[in-house]
C-alpha positions, 0 to 999 in steps of 0.5 A: 387297559388291555388290547381288546378294550383299547381296540374297542375304544378306538373303534367307538371314537371313529364311529362317533366321528362319522356322524358329524362328518356325514352331516357336513359332507355335502357342504363346501370344504370351507364349511366342513373345515369350520364344523369339524376342525375343533371337534372331530379332527383332534380325535382322528388326528390323535394316535390310536388308543393302544393297550398299556405297556410298562415300557411303552413310550407314547408319541410326545406330539400327541399332547399337541393335537387337541385345540388350545383354549380360545384357539380358533379354526385357523390358529389350530390348523396353522399350529398343527402344520407348524407342530405335530403334523409338520412332516405331513404338511411338508409331504404335500405333492409339489403340484398341489403346493403350487396351487395351495397357498400356505394358509390353504395348505394348513387347512387341507393337509390336516383335513385329509389326514383326519379323513384318512384316519377315520376311514382307514 
């Protein structure tokens, strides 16, 4: 696919993600995470759709972003922070680390990164 098609496909995915995000934005964070983690987050956390290139090397961690069959929200978020988003999860501001338990950190970091991807 060429660059224009890739950019349009990426834009459409982000626009499609906005609907579910707006539906749950007034709900508590725990409900937002439960509603968006296995559906919207994988789309927003995946590398952007890009034009094909013969010598282009794709991100090897991109295959680890989609939820695995039978994986619940907690398992998915813990796997992300232990795998493809390890660097993001480790870069949490130290003052936040003190307030967040490892379990809550594995929920908040992917949530923040997905939000940033959807609004950038």
